C-alpha positions as CSV (number, residue, x, y, z in Angstrom):
1,M,15.0,-0.2,14.3
2,S,13.9,-1.8,17.5
3,Q,12.8,-5.5,17.6
4,K,9.9,-4.6,20.0
5,G,6.6,-5.5,18.4
6,K,8.0,-8.4,16.4
7,V,5.4,-11.0,15.6
8,N,6.2,-14.0,13.3
9,H,9.5,-12.5,12.2
10,M,7.8,-9.3,11.3
11,I,8.3,-5.8,12.7
12,Y,5.1,-3.7,12.6
13,V,5.5,0.0,12.4
14,A,3.2,3.0,11.6
15,V,3.6,5.9,9.1
16,F,2.4,9.4,9.8
17,G,-0.2,11.0,7.6
18,S,-2.6,10.0,4.9
19,S,-1.2,11.7,1.8
20,K,0.5,10.2,-1.2
21,W,3.8,10.7,0.7
22,S,2.6,8.4,3.4
23,G,1.6,5.8,0.8
24,L,4.9,6.1,-0.9
25,M,6.8,5.6,2.4
26,K,4.7,2.5,3.1
27,E,5.6,1.0,-0.2
28,A,9.3,1.7,0.2
29,L,9.4,0.4,3.8
30,E,7.6,-2.8,3.0
31,N,9.4,-3.7,-0.1
32,E,12.9,-2.5,-0.9
33,Y,13.8,-1.3,2.6
34,S,12.4,-4.4,4.2
35,E,14.5,-6.5,1.8
36,L,17.6,-4.7,2.8
37,F,16.7,-5.1,6.5
38,V,16.3,-8.9,6.1
39,Q,19.6,-9.2,4.1
40,D,21.3,-7.4,7.1
41,G,19.9,-10.1,9.5
42,G,16.8,-8.2,10.6
43,D,13.1,-9.1,10.2
44,A,10.7,-8.0,7.6
45,I,8.8,-4.7,8.1
46,S,5.1,-4.2,7.7
47,V,3.2,-0.9,8.1
48,G,0.4,-1.6,10.4
49,A,-1.4,1.8,10.4
50,F,-1.3,5.4,9.4
51,V,-1.3,7.8,12.3
52,V,-3.1,11.1,12.0
53,L,-3.5,14.2,14.1
54,G,-7.2,14.6,15.0
55,E,-9.9,12.2,14.3
56,P,-9.2,9.3,11.9
57,Q,-11.3,9.4,8.7
58,K,-10.4,6.0,7.2
59,D,-10.2,2.4,8.4
60,T,-6.4,2.4,7.9
61,E,-5.9,5.5,10.1
62,I,-5.5,5.7,13.9
63,S,-5.1,8.6,16.3
64,V,-1.9,9.4,18.2
65,E,-3.6,8.1,21.4
66,E,-4.4,4.8,19.7
67,F,-0.9,4.5,18.4
68,G,0.3,5.1,22.0
69,R,-1.9,2.2,23.2
70,R,-0.7,-0.2,20.5
71,Y,2.9,0.9,21.0
72,A,2.6,0.2,24.8
73,A,1.1,-3.2,24.0
74,G,4.0,-4.1,21.7
75,E,1.8,-4.2,18.6
76,L,3.5,-1.4,16.9
77,T,7.2,-0.7,17.4
78,A,7.9,2.7,15.8
79,I,6.6,5.5,13.7
80,V,8.1,7.0,10.5
81,I,7.4,10.6,9.5
82,P,7.9,11.6,5.9
83,K,9.7,15.0,5.7
84,E,6.9,16.5,3.5
85,Y,4.8,17.1,6.6
86,Y,7.1,19.9,7.8
87,I,5.7,21.8,10.9
88,Q,3.1,19.1,11.5
89,Q,6.1,16.9,12.5
90,N,6.8,19.1,15.5
91,E,3.2,18.9,16.7
92,L,3.1,15.2,16.1
93,V,6.4,14.5,18.1
94,L,5.1,16.4,21.1
95,A,1.8,14.5,21.0
96,L,3.7,11.2,20.7
97,L,5.9,12.0,23.7
98,R,2.7,13.0,25.7
99,A,1.3,9.5,24.7
100,G,4.3,7.7,26.2
101,V,6.2,7.0,23.0
102,E,10.0,6.8,23.4
103,V,11.8,9.3,21.3
104,E,14.2,6.7,20.0
105,D,11.2,5.0,18.3
106,I,10.4,8.1,16.3
107,Y,12.0,8.1,12.8
108,D,12.5,10.7,10.1
109,G,12.1,9.7,6.5
110,I,14.0,11.3,3.6
111,R,12.5,13.7,1.1
112,L,10.5,11.4,-1.1
113,N,9.9,11.4,-4.9
114,P,8.0,8.9,-7.1
115,Q,11.3,7.4,-8.3
116,I,12.5,6.5,-4.8
117,R,12.1,2.7,-5.4
118,N,14.6,2.9,-8.3
119,Q,17.3,4.6,-6.1
120,P,19.2,2.0,-4.0
121,E,21.3,4.5,-2.2
122,A,18.2,6.5,-1.2
123,I,16.4,3.4,0.0
124,A,19.4,2.4,2.2
125,G,19.0,5.7,4.0
126,L,15.3,5.8,3.9
127,I,14.8,6.4,7.7
128,T,16.9,7.8,10.5
129,P,16.2,8.0,14.2
130,M,14.7,11.5,14.7
131,L,17.3,12.8,17.1
132,Q,20.1,11.5,14.9
133,D,18.8,13.2,11.8
134,P,20.5,16.6,11.1
135,Y,17.1,18.0,10.1
136,L,14.6,20.4,11.5
137,P,11.1,20.5,10.0
138,Y,10.6,24.2,10.9
139,L,12.6,27.3,11.9
140,E,11.6,30.9,12.3
141,Y,13.5,34.1,13.0
142,H,12.7,37.8,13.5
143,V,14.1,40.5,11.3
144,A,12.2,43.2,13.2
145,D,10.7,43.2,16.7
146,H,8.5,46.2,16.2
147,C,5.3,46.3,14.0
148,N,3.0,48.7,12.2
149,L,-0.2,47.2,13.5
150,N,0.3,46.8,17.3
151,C,-2.2,44.0,18.0
152,K,-3.4,43.7,21.6
153,Y,-2.4,40.3,23.1
154,C,0.4,39.9,20.6
155,T,2.5,37.0,21.9
156,H,5.6,38.6,20.4
157,Y,4.9,41.8,22.4
158,S,5.6,43.9,19.4
159,P,3.4,46.9,20.6
160,L,5.7,47.1,23.6
161,V,8.8,47.7,21.5
162,Q,9.3,51.5,21.9
163,Q,11.8,52.0,19.1
164,P,12.5,50.2,15.9
165,V,14.5,47.0,16.6
166,Y,16.1,45.2,13.6
167,T,18.0,42.0,13.7
168,E,21.7,42.7,13.0
169,F,22.5,41.0,9.7
170,D,26.1,40.0,10.3
171,S,25.3,38.5,13.7
172,F,22.4,36.6,12.0
173,T,24.7,35.1,9.4
174,E,27.1,33.9,12.1
175,D,24.2,32.3,13.9
176,L,22.8,30.6,10.9
177,R,26.2,29.3,9.9
178,Q,26.6,27.9,13.4
179,L,23.2,26.2,13.2
180,K,24.2,24.7,9.9
181,R,27.0,22.9,11.7
182,Y,24.3,20.7,13.4
183,I,21.3,21.0,11.1
184,G,22.0,20.4,7.4
185,D,18.4,20.6,6.2
186,I,15.2,22.5,7.3
187,G,11.7,21.9,5.9
188,V,10.2,25.4,6.3
189,I,11.9,28.6,7.3
190,R,9.6,31.5,8.1
191,I,10.9,35.1,8.4
192,L,8.8,37.2,10.7
193,G,8.5,39.9,13.4
194,G,7.0,42.2,14.4
195,E,6.5,43.2,10.8
196,P,9.4,41.9,8.6
197,L,8.6,44.2,5.7
198,L,9.8,47.1,7.9
199,N,13.4,45.9,7.6
200,P,15.1,47.5,4.6
201,E,17.7,44.7,4.6
202,L,15.1,41.9,4.2
203,P,16.5,40.8,0.7
204,R,19.9,40.1,2.3
205,F,18.2,37.8,4.9
206,I,16.3,35.9,2.2
207,E,19.4,35.5,-0.1
208,F,21.6,34.2,2.8
209,T,18.9,31.8,4.0
210,R,18.5,30.4,0.6
211,K,22.2,30.0,0.2
212,L,22.6,28.0,3.3
213,Y,19.4,26.0,3.0
214,P,18.7,25.5,-0.8
215,A,15.9,22.9,-0.3
216,S,13.9,24.8,2.3
217,I,10.5,26.5,1.8
218,I,11.1,30.1,2.6
219,T,8.1,32.3,3.5
220,I,7.8,35.9,4.8
221,V,5.0,36.3,7.4
222,T,3.4,39.7,7.1
223,N,0.2,41.6,7.9
224,G,0.2,42.7,4.3
225,M,-0.3,46.4,4.9
226,L,3.0,47.3,3.2
227,I,3.0,44.9,0.3
228,D,1.8,47.2,-2.4
229,R,4.6,49.7,-1.5
230,L,7.5,47.3,-1.7
231,E,10.7,48.1,-3.6
232,P,11.1,46.1,-6.9
233,A,14.4,44.8,-5.6
234,L,12.6,42.8,-2.8
235,L,10.1,41.4,-5.2
236,E,12.9,40.3,-7.6
237,C,14.8,38.8,-4.7
238,M,11.8,36.7,-3.7
239,K,11.4,35.4,-7.2
240,E,15.1,34.6,-7.6
241,N,15.2,32.8,-4.2
242,M,11.8,31.1,-4.5
243,A,10.3,32.8,-1.4
244,F,6.7,33.6,-0.9
245,F,4.4,35.6,1.4
246,H,2.2,34.3,4.1
247,I,-0.4,37.0,4.8
248,S,-2.0,37.2,8.3
249,F,-5.3,38.8,7.4
250,Y,-6.3,41.3,10.1
251,P,-9.3,43.6,9.9
252,P,-7.3,46.7,8.8
253,L,-6.4,44.9,5.6
254,E,-10.0,44.2,4.6
255,D,-10.4,47.3,2.4
256,K,-7.3,46.6,0.4
257,V,-7.0,42.8,0.4
258,Q,-8.2,42.3,-3.2
259,E,-5.9,45.1,-4.4
260,I,-3.0,43.3,-2.6
261,Q,-3.9,40.0,-4.2
262,R,-4.1,41.5,-7.7
263,F,-0.7,43.2,-7.1
264,L,1.0,39.9,-6.1
265,F,-0.6,38.1,-9.1
266,E,0.6,40.7,-11.5
267,K,4.1,40.6,-10.0
268,G,4.2,36.8,-10.0
269,I,4.8,36.4,-6.3
270,P,3.2,33.3,-4.7
271,Y,1.3,33.8,-1.4
272,T,-1.0,32.3,1.0
273,I,-3.5,34.2,3.1
274,T,-5.4,33.3,6.3
275,P,-9.1,33.8,6.9
276,M,-9.7,37.1,8.6
277,I,-8.4,37.0,12.1
278,T,-11.0,38.4,14.5
279,E,-9.8,36.9,17.8
280,F,-6.5,36.5,19.6
281,N,-5.8,34.2,22.6
282,K,-4.8,35.9,25.8
283,T,-2.4,33.3,27.2
284,Q,-0.1,35.3,29.6
285,T,-0.2,34.8,33.3
286,L,1.9,36.2,36.1
287,V,1.3,33.1,38.3
288,P,3.5,30.1,37.4
289,Q,1.6,27.0,36.5
290,G,2.6,23.7,38.2
291,D,2.0,21.5,35.2
292,E,4.7,21.6,32.7
293,D,2.9,19.1,30.5
294,F,1.1,22.1,29.0
295,F,4.3,22.4,26.9
296,Y,3.4,19.2,25.0
297,S,0.1,20.5,23.8
298,C,1.2,24.1,23.2
299,F,1.1,25.0,19.5
300,Q,3.8,27.6,20.0
301,A,6.2,24.9,21.3
302,T,6.3,23.6,17.7
303,C,7.8,26.9,16.4
304,T,11.6,26.5,16.7
305,C,13.2,29.9,16.8
306,L,16.7,31.3,16.2
307,H,17.8,34.4,18.0
308,N,21.1,35.9,19.1
309,G,23.1,32.6,19.1
310,K,20.3,30.5,20.6
311,A,17.5,28.3,19.6
312,A,14.3,27.8,21.5
313,P,11.0,25.9,21.0
314,C,9.2,29.2,20.6
315,Y,10.0,33.0,20.3
316,T,8.4,34.0,23.7
317,P,11.6,33.8,25.8
318,F,13.3,36.2,23.3
319,T,10.6,38.9,23.4
320,T,9.5,38.6,27.1
321,K,12.2,41.3,27.9
322,Y,9.8,43.9,26.3
323,F,7.0,42.8,28.6
324,N,9.2,42.8,31.7
325,A,10.5,46.3,30.8
326,A,7.1,47.7,30.2
327,F,5.5,46.5,33.4
328,G,8.3,46.0,35.8
329,Q,8.0,42.2,35.8
330,E,10.7,39.5,36.1
331,L,9.4,36.6,34.0
332,P,12.1,34.2,32.7
333,A,13.6,35.7,29.6
334,D,16.4,35.0,27.1
335,E,16.2,31.2,27.6
336,G,17.3,28.9,24.8
337,V,19.9,26.4,23.7
338,D,23.3,27.9,23.2
339,L,24.4,27.1,19.7
340,Y,28.0,28.1,20.5
341,D,28.3,25.5,23.3
342,E,31.5,23.6,22.4
343,T,29.8,20.3,23.5
344,M,26.7,20.8,21.3
345,T,25.7,18.1,18.8
346,A,22.7,17.7,16.6
347,P,21.1,15.0,18.8
348,M,21.6,17.2,21.9
349,L,20.2,20.3,20.2
350,K,17.1,18.4,19.0
351,A,16.6,16.8,22.4
352,L,16.8,20.1,24.3
353,L,14.2,21.6,22.0
354,L,11.8,19.0,23.4
355,V,12.2,20.1,27.0
356,P,9.9,22.8,28.6
357,M,11.5,26.1,29.5
358,R,11.0,28.0,32.7
359,R,9.1,30.6,30.7
360,C,6.5,27.9,29.7
361,R,5.1,28.0,33.3
362,Y,3.7,31.5,32.6
363,C,1.6,30.5,29.6
364,T,-1.9,29.1,29.8
365,E,-4.5,27.9,27.2
366,G,-5.9,31.3,27.7
367,K,-9.2,32.7,26.4
368,A,-10.3,34.1,23.1
369,C,-10.5,37.9,23.0
370,A,-11.7,40.1,20.2
371,W,-8.9,41.4,18.0
372,E,-8.1,45.0,18.5
373,I,-5.3,47.6,18.3
374,V,-3.6,48.4,21.5
375,G,-2.9,52.1,22.2
376,K,0.4,53.6,23.2
377,N,-0.6,53.7,26.9
378,S,-1.0,49.9,27.2
379,V,-1.7,48.5,30.6
380,L,-0.9,45.2,32.2
381,E,-4.5,43.9,31.8
382,D,-4.0,44.1,28.0
383,W,-1.7,41.2,28.2
384,V,-2.3,39.1,31.3
385,E,-5.0,36.5,31.7
């Protein structure tokens, strides 16, 4: 850990969040880990603040912007992120970079438990520089590019997929094994599309993902329309592999949502469900934007995706081919980090995922538009801001 911010032989750092995990990390840092640091010739560690996304609610909390100011002034030297925050970590890291924090001063914590202070080996490895940690807080992948709802403004362009397109299972297993060479642990893995329940091989994807990443949270993101028609084998697979549903609640589900919830309760399948989604953001532009800083505030840039041997900060570069084909455009497509590059390392992969892509220049903050189904004869104006 850097000596910047040292005052009276003390290194002042921040911890992300305000949950019990943040408090547990503070205690472990200031006591057992600090003692080890001193024994190794370093200075004692003190947690000077808890950093939160959004507005602070407590005296001990500060915003990312305030952390950036204190960091620049040398009052705080680093920030530690407990692994339990999963996808929030990606959002936080982009915000920290935007605030001028050096990536080498961002640290990952280990997975915590209340007995952590009685585990000397765990304490010794309590934190790791983020880029050096073979860990991703979040990963998603498609098992189907097409969908049964066809939402206008869909950022995955599913309504423009003319024929069923499924991810080839054997190629997927090769790619996930390749990713495992660099990334040993993933916080949350989301299986999506399109509509993932259209893929009859979905249980194989779930089983293989659980095999390679036994500690991950695995969730299937679905519009829910097909849940009550699922094969028993899929439901059993989800139970055996501790996977659950995340239901995106669109208006067509309204008449059957209670039935779906009862069905899942009776089958013993955990799920989460969004409030009804009545708006989509239309973010696509055909005019490249000059400010790539948009990337660091884009929520999609936190959604690391795996596709055909590549990883990217979001899925858009992998589905833009459908937009280009439908409307005769040439937006950047198929970008991403090549997982089969012989020079690839975990730090390189994680660093490259923090860099804007060329495709990012064709996204804007957009405007909210009422949710609706797009017809077969979709026109360019259905997608472009």
